[in-house]
N, C-alpha and C positions, 0 to 999 in steps of 0.2 A: 148424209154421206157426201153431199156437195157434188161439184162437177167431177164426175168420175170419167177420165178420158179413155178413149179407145186405146187398148194396149198396143204397143208397137208390134207384138206378135201375139195372136190370140191364144188363150188357154185352149188346149186341145186334149182329148182323152188319150191316154196311153194305150197302145194296142194290146200289150200283154198285161193281163189282170190276175193271173192265177198264181204268180210267184209269192213266196213268203214275204210277209211284211216285217220290216226290221225297225227296231227302236234304237239302234246303236248297240253294237255287239260287245263293246268293252268300254272301260273307263281309261282315260289317258292319265296314268299316275293316280291322282285323286282329283275329283272335281269339287271345287268349293264355290259357294255362291259369291257373286260379285257385289260389292257395295257401289252405290251410285247416287247421284243427286237428282235434281229435276231435269227438265228439258235442257239440253246442252250439257248434261252430265255434271252440272254444277261448276263446270270449268270454263265454259264460253257462253256468250250471249248470242243466241240464234236470232235471226231476223223474225220479227213477229208477222205472221201472215193473217191479215184481217179476214173476218168472216164475210162471205159473199152473200148478197141478197138472194134468197132462194129463187125468186121469180126470174132473176137475170141468168140463172144457171140452166134454165130449160132450153133445149135445142129447138131452134126455129124450124128446121127441116130434118127430122130424125131419119137418117138413112145409114145403111151399112155399106161401106166402101166395097166395090166389086172385088178388089184384091183380097178381101177377107171372107169372101163367100165360098164355103166349102160344104160338101154333102156330109151330113152327120153320120151316114152309114159307111160310105166308101172313101171319104176324105178327099174326093176329087173336086176340082173347081166346078161351081155352079153359078148361075145368075150372072154370067160374064157377057159383056157387050161384044159386038163384032162389026167391023167395018163402020165404025162411028155410031152404031146404034146401041143405046144403053141396054144393059142386061136386065132381065126381069127379076124383081125382088121376091116373087113367088112363082112356084112351079114345081116341076118334077126333075129329079136328077137324070140327065141323059145317059148316065152310065149304069145306074142300078134301079132307077125308077122311084126312089124314095122322095116323097114330097118335101119341099123346103119352103121356108118363109122367113124373110128378113125384115118384115114390117112390124112395127109395134102394135100390140093388141089393144092398148088403151089410148084414149085421146083426152083432150082437155074437157073437163066437165063430167067424165065418167065417175061413178061412185062405186067403190068396191066394198062389199060386205056391209052396205048401208052405213058406212062410216068414213071411208077414206076418199076424199074428193081429189081427183087427179088434176094436176096443173099442166103436166106435159112430161116428155121424156128427157131425162138428164144425160144418159149415155148408154152405151151397149158394151158388153164384154163377152167373154168366152161362153158363159152359161146363160145369160139372159139380159133382157132389157131392164133398164132402171128408170123408174118414174118418180117424180116429186108429187107428193100428195099432202093434203091438209087433213089432220085428224079432227073430224067434226065433234067427237065426244070430249075433246080436251080444249079445242080452240074456243075463244070467246071474242067479244067485241074489242077487247084490249090487245090481245096477242094471239098468234096462231102457233099451233104445234105442228111443225113440218116433219114429215116422215118420208121414207123412201120405200117404194114398192119394187121388188125385184121379181120379174117373171121369167119366162123361158123364151129364147130366140125361136125355137121350133118345138111346138108342143107334141109333135109326133116322135120326138127323140126320147126313147125310154131311159137312156142314161142320164140325160139332162133332168128328166122328171124325177128320177131316183135321187139325183144330187140335191134337188130342191127339198125332197122329203128328208134327206140326211141333214140339211141345214135346220129344219124344224126340230128334228129329233135330238140333235146334239147341242145346238147353239142357243136355244132360248134361255137356258139357265146360266149361260156364261156371263160373268160380271167382272170385267177388268177395265180400268180407266183408259187403256190403250187399245181396246178392241171395241168395234162398233157394237152397239147394243141391239139385239134382236127383240123386238117388242111382241110380235105376233106372227101367226101364219094363217092366211085367209084364202078363200077360193072365190073365183069370179068366172062366170060363163064366157067361153070364147065367143066373140060377136059373130063369127062365121059358122062355127060348128055347134055351138051350144054346149060343148064339152067343158066341164069345170077345169079351170087352170089355177094352179097354186101360186100364191104370191107371198113372199116373205116381207114383213113390215119391219123396217130397221130405222134406227136413229139417223137423223140427217146431220151430217158434218159438213159445214159450209166453208171449207178451206181450199187448199190446192194439193193435188197429189204431188209426190216427189218427182214424178215424170213431168207434170205440168211445170214445176219449178225449174227443172232442167231445160225444158223447151223455152220457157220465158227468158232464162238467163242467156241462152244461145241467141235468141232474137234481139235481146237488149245489148249484149256485149260482144257477141261472136264467140264467146267461150263455150266449149262443148262439155264442160264439167262444172260441178259445184265445188266450192272450196273444201279441201280435204278435211279440216277440223269439223265443218258442218256435217259432212257425210258420216264421219266416224261417230259424231254425237247422235245422229239419227239412228245409227246401228245400235249404239249403247242403249238408247231409249226404247227401241222397239223389241229388242231381244227378250226382255222379261215378259212381254206379251206372248211371244212364242213359247217361252218356258212355261207360262201359265197353262197354255193349251197342252203342252207335252206332259205336264204333271197330271193332267186329266185324261191321259191316253188318247189325245187328239193330235192330228197332224194337219198343218195348214196346207201344205202341198204346192201352193201357187203363189209364193211370196215374190214380189217384184215391185218396181217403183210406182206402178199404177195403183197398187193396192195399199199404199200408205198415204194418209192425208195429214197435212200439217195445217192445223186451224188455230189461229192465235198463238197460244203457247202450249199447244197440245198436239201429240201425234197419235194417230189411230190406224189400226188395221181395219181394212174394209174388204168387201167382196169375199165372203166366207164360203162361197159355193163349192170350193174344192176340199173343204175340211172333211176329214174322215177319221174313224177310230183306227188305232194302231193295229188291231187284230182283224180288220176288215180286209179280206182277200177276195171279195166278190164284186164290190162296187167298182165302177169305172174310176180310173185315176186321171185327174185333170192336172195339167201343168203347161208351162210356156217354154217353147224351144229357146235355148240360149240361157235360160235360168234353171231349168229342171236338171237334176242330177242324172248322169247317163245310165246308171244302173236301174233306175226306176222302171223302165220298160220291161226289164227282165225279172227283178226281184221285188218290185213294189216300193212304196215310200217308206221313210224312216225318219227318226230324229236327225240323223246325220245328213239325210237328203234335204230336210228342211233348212238346216244350217248351210248347206251348199247353196241354196237359193239366196240366202242372205249375203254370202260371199260374192256371188255373181252380181247381186244388186249393188253392193258397195262398189264393185269394180265399174259397173256401168255409170254410176253417179260421179265417180271420182276422176275418171280420165276418158279421153276420146276413144271409146271402145268400139270402133267400127268392126263389123264382121263378128260380133259376139254371138249371133245366132247362126252363123255359117262357118266361116274360117276358124273361128275360135269357139265353136259351140261347146267343146268339152275341155278347153284349156285356156290359160291366160297367156297373153303375149310375153315374150322375154323382157327382162328389165331393160335391155338395150333398145327396145322398141318404144318404151314408155318412160320418158324422163322422170315422171313422178315416182315410179317404182324404183328407178335407179337411185333417187335421192332418199326415199323413205323405205329403207330396207326392212324395218320392222313391220310396216304396213304391208309390204310386198309378201313377206313371209306369212303374215296372218291370212292374206287372201289365198295364198297357195295351200295353206293347211285347210282352210275352210272349203276349198274347191278341189281337194285331192281326189284323184280317180278312185283310190281305195277308200271306201267309207270308214274303215277302221282307223285310218290315219287323219280323219277330220276331227273337228271338235265334236265331243259326244254329248254336250248339253249346252243349252242357251246360256246358262250362268257361266260356264267355263269360257265360252266365246266372248261373252260380254265383259268378263273380267280382263281378259287379254286385250280386247279392243279398247277398254278404258286405259290400260297401261300404255298402249300405242298412242292414244290421244294425248296423254300427259307428255309423252316424248315429243310428239309433233309440235305441240304448242310451245313447249320449253325451248325446243330447237329454233323456233321462229322468233321468239321475243327475249330469250335468255332468262326468263323468270322460272325458277325451279318450281316444280309441282310434285313434291314427294308424296308418297302414300305408303302405308304399312302393307307389306306384301302378305298375301294369304298363302303363298307358296314357299317363301324363303325367310330365313332369319336375316338380321343385319349382318354385315361382314364381321367376322369374329375379332379381327384386328386389322389395322391398316398395313398394307405391304408396300414395299418400294419407297419407303419414307427416309432412306438413308441420308438424303440431302438435308434433312431437318434434324439429324441427330448430331449433337455436339461431341467431338472427340478429336484425338490427334491422329487417328488412322485415316487412310484414304477412303473417300466416299465411293461406295459401289455404284457403278454406272449401269449395271445390267441387273435384271431381275433374277432372283433365285427361285426357280420353279417350286422347290420344296417349301419355301417360305410362303409362296402364293397358295399352295395347297392347304397349308395350315391356317390360312387367314380368310379364305373365301367364305361366303355365306353357306348355310346348309339348308336342305329342304326342311320345312316345318314338319313336325311329327303329326301324323294323321291321328287325331284323337279317337277315331272310330276303329283304329287298328286294334286287334285283340291284345297286342303286346304293349300298347301305349302306357298302360298303368304300370307295368313292370319296369319300363325304362325310367320312370320317375323315382324308382327305389334304388337305382344303381349308386353305389358309394365309391367305388374304386376310381382312381384317376390314372394310375400307371397302366399303359396299354396291356401288359401281360396279365395283370389282375382283372382288368376289364374284360379281356377276351375270355378268361376262365368263367367269370360271372355270366357272360352272354351265352357261352356254350352250354351252360347248365340252366338256362332260363326255363321256367316252368311252362312257358307257352312259346310256340313257334309261330312267327308271323313275319311279314315283310319288313316291318319297322325294326324288329329285333335283328333280322338278317342284315339290314342296312347299317345298323349301329355296329354290328360285328365287323362289317366291311371297313368302317371308318377306324375302328380300333386296330384292325390289322394294318391299315395304311399308316396310322400313327406309330405302330410298333415296327414298321419296316417289313412286314410280311406281305409284300406286294403280290407274290404268286398266290397266296391264300386268298387275298382280296379279289383277284381276278377270277379265281375258281368259284368263289361265292357269287360273284356277279354273273358268271355264266349260268349258274343254276337258277338265279332269279330271272334272267332273260328267257330261259327255256319255259318258265311258268307264265311270263307276261312280257312279250317282246315290245309292248307299247308303253311301258312304264318309263317315263323320262328320267326318273330318279336313278335308274340303272346307268344311263349315259352320264349323268352328272357325277356319279361316283367313279365311273371309268375315267372321267376327266381328272378328278382329284388324284386317283391312283397314278395316272400317267404323269402328272406334274411331279408327284412325289418320287417317281422313278426317273425324273429328268428326261421325259419324252414329250416335250411340248407339242410336237407335231400330232401325236396321238390325242393329246388333250384337246387340241384345236378341233379335230374331227368330232370328238365326243361332245364338246360344248356347242359346236355348230348344230349338231343334231338336236340338242335341247332347245336351242334358239328357234329352230323350226317348230317345235312343239309349243313353246311359251314365248311368243315374240313380244309380249308386253312387259317382260320382267327385266328391269335394269341389272339385277344381279347376274343374269346370264350374259349380258353384254360386257359386264365387268370381267367375268371369267374368260370370255372369249378374247377380250382385248389383251389380257395378260398372256394368254397362250399364243396369240398372234404376235405380240411383241417379242416373246421368247423365241419364236421361229424366224425372226428377222424381217418382219413386215411392218415397219413403223408407220407407214401411211395409213393402212387400215386400222392398226391399233389406235392411232391418234383419233381417228373418226369415232371409233367405238367409245374410247374414254371420254371424248367430248360429249357424246350423246348422253352417257351416264351422268356426267357431272352437271350438265345443263338441267337434267331432269330432277336430280336429287343430290343436294350437297351433303347428304349423310354418307355418301360413298367417298371417303377421304382418299382411298387408294386411287380412285379415278383422277382426282385433282393432281396428286403427285405424278401419276403416270402421264397425264396430259402435259404437265409442266416439264417433265423429264424429256419427253419426245420433242416438245417445242424448243427447248434449249439446245437439244442435239442438232436441230435444224437452223440454229441461230436466231430463233424467235424469242429473244429475251423479254421484250415488252409483253408479248402474249403470255409467256410463262409467269411473269410477275402478276399479271392481271388475274390469272387463275389462282395463284397462291394467296393473293389478297382476298379472294372470295371465300376462303375457308373461314367460317364464322368464329367470332370470338368465344362463343359458347362451346366450341368444339375443344376436346382435350388435345387436339393436334394443331390448334391455332399457333402456338409458339413454334412448333416444328415447321409449320408452313412459313412463318416469318424468318426463321433461321435459314430455310431453303431459299427464301427470297434474298436474304443477305448474300448468300453464296452465289446466287444467280447473277449478282452485280459484280462479282470478282472475275478477273481474267483466269480462265481455266479451260483445258481441253480444246484449245484453239479458238475459244470464244473471246474475242477481244473486249476490252473494257476501256472506257475513257475516264477522264476526270469526273464527269457527271455521274457515272455509274459508281465509282469508288466513294464519292461523297454521299451519294444516296444510300449506299450500303452502310456507311458510317452513321448517318442519321437514323436509319432503321434499327441498327443494332443498339444504339443508345436509348431508343424508345422501348426496347423490349423488356427491360427490367428483369433480366435473368439473375439467378443466384450467382454468388461470387465465383464459384469454380467454372460453371459453364460460360459466364461472361469472360473470364480470363482465357479460357481455351479458345473461344471464338475470336477474342481480341487478338490472340497470337496468330490465328489462321488469317485474319484479315490484314493485320499489319505486315505479316510476311509477304502476302500477295501485293500489298501496296508498296513495300520496300523493293520487291523485285521489279515492279512496274517502274518506279522512279529511277532505280539504278540502270534500267534499260534505256534511259534517255528521255523518258516522258516527264512532264511537269504538271504540278497542280497550281492553282491560283495562289499567290503569296499570302492572301488573307484567309485561306481555307484551313480547316482543322479536320484531322482524321482521328476520330475518337478522342478529341481534345488535344491532339499532338500536332506539332508543326508539319507543314506539307512537304518537308525536305527530308533528305536521308537522315540527318542527325535527329530530327524530331521523331521520325518513325522508329529509329533504333532505340531511342530512349523509351519510347512506349513499349516496344517489344521486351526490353530488359525488365521493365516494371512488371509486365504481364507474366514473364517467366518466373520472376521472384515470388509473385503472388501464388502461382501454382506450386512452387517449391514449398511454401509455407503450408499448403493444403495437402501435400503429399503424405501418404500413409506409411511409406517405408523409406529408410535411409538411401538405398541406391537410387530410387526415383528422385528424391530430393536433391541428391548430389548431381544427377544428370541435368536437372532443370537449372540448378545454379550455374553449372558449366555452360549451359546454353545462354543464360543471361549474361555471363561474363564475355562469351564469344560475340554476342550481338551488339553489346554496348558500343557507342561511338568512341573512337580513339581520341585521347586528350594529350596535351603536352606535359601534364604533371603525373 
């Protein structure tokens, strides 16, 4: 187990023990397991923590600080000094008379169970002393097998003794690479009373606890937090261990930085004294103030309460969380108080969901929390270095089509500068179908595509289920029956108010009804539930943009695009807003990032051509016009689109030149001279090309007339 440090606040038994024990009362939409890599989630390289020599980990003078000495019966201070005189480490509580002892029971050279030779005390925690020992039955002249013995701080404490028995009963058979292995349970007579004392024999993990790492960083650099990507990676790595326990109807109850050891390239949960079965409503509940969920004292522990402790741990490790056990014992600071939370909105939302006062609004499984945490990690890393880290979502499909791409569509009509909310509603990703839903199989048999026919098939479905109902909602939205869609969603909400898919569809319906403000509220609620999903940030960005908040929309588009270049709508949205602010260079950079493998690469390049033309008050100089010319010539468009875009560009260049601007005399715009005559000749040729391609006589005649009107005047 290694050097297990004194907890900043000791684990203490919760006074109320008779409440019902909860395992999480509902599922948030659907919980699907998270995919993950090795330590560092396969995304970052965490610092390697070297193993510590076991002998150097032993405490020279094992003592319990007076500030941590409390009576196990009445929880009042004991063993405290007065007027400069140190307090006694053993004695009787002056308040209730219960005996106390904070001295280790074992010393160097003691042999427990004729097998484990004690080297000394490693640390002390809320439930017992921890000793380093050598296993004589395994050690040999070549190497030693070091183990850890955990006893009790006060053998007269029946709750502590019961907790030790609980460890033996539930944990010996646990086998998970991220949980310390319990080898054995032995007894040894107390040297003073002769009463047998139980000791748990555990695997020795010789690294550093996360709390040790935090303290070391503070001492070395003055920083009071670990780097955020490391903290998130630790959470992603350790959550499956908690999920392993939960799957076996066990609750950890006392997760905190002290109870996680980083050794070389491995993370391990240690100090399992507070672990209990989910249906145990008799044993004492142990936890640590500042980490423990507030409802535990009344209703007992649960899966949601375990995940609450993970959220609190992430907060303590990632920012200077002073007062976490007092002022902020049951809440997080506002974003305005913590710069990190203001910068990393997805992380902030994840912490707030994990530590919500209402257990029903927290994550309901370790896999669900790990999945979202991993998504947040991808976003944080990509935002920092600009390298996309896409992943296939287990919650959403890809976007059905790109929206807001008008700047990349070639035509003679004016380019739309504002989003069409209905277009967005028809393009956004959809929730993945839950394959465990009773109606999932039926949905695969649907053949109708027209909304009316599809509605009829769904209303006559042989099975009623949530997935069938949601598909009916989408069919109503597509068919314009928005009142019917809202009524269906109200019925679904009455059955399960925590299903995020309902809010997602409310957002789609609101966009289809041109109510972007309502869509913004709905998508914001989904963001609170699934903060690691870029699809949600994309939807929220579109709704926010449509409500006239370009600054926030730009930030959201930027985070989506940095994380995953598969969301083409985010690239066009980001470039669109940057251009509106005069950020031509930034917009071009984004459009050039659309990969050549994308079906929208040409559209992005067309948009980049247009971005270099003077339009909507965005000035352009000779350099921009010539850059647009070079870019267009490299595109290799078909004849018609090339001619149409040539007309658009030469008209802009002609207007610019006739306004009094000049191009370098040796320059060429799409192969034409840089003066009015050369540009007019080019326009005439482009119009005649389009006339030859025209499908009907009226259009052909109109284009020929334009060609005649634009050609330069001559003397003949």
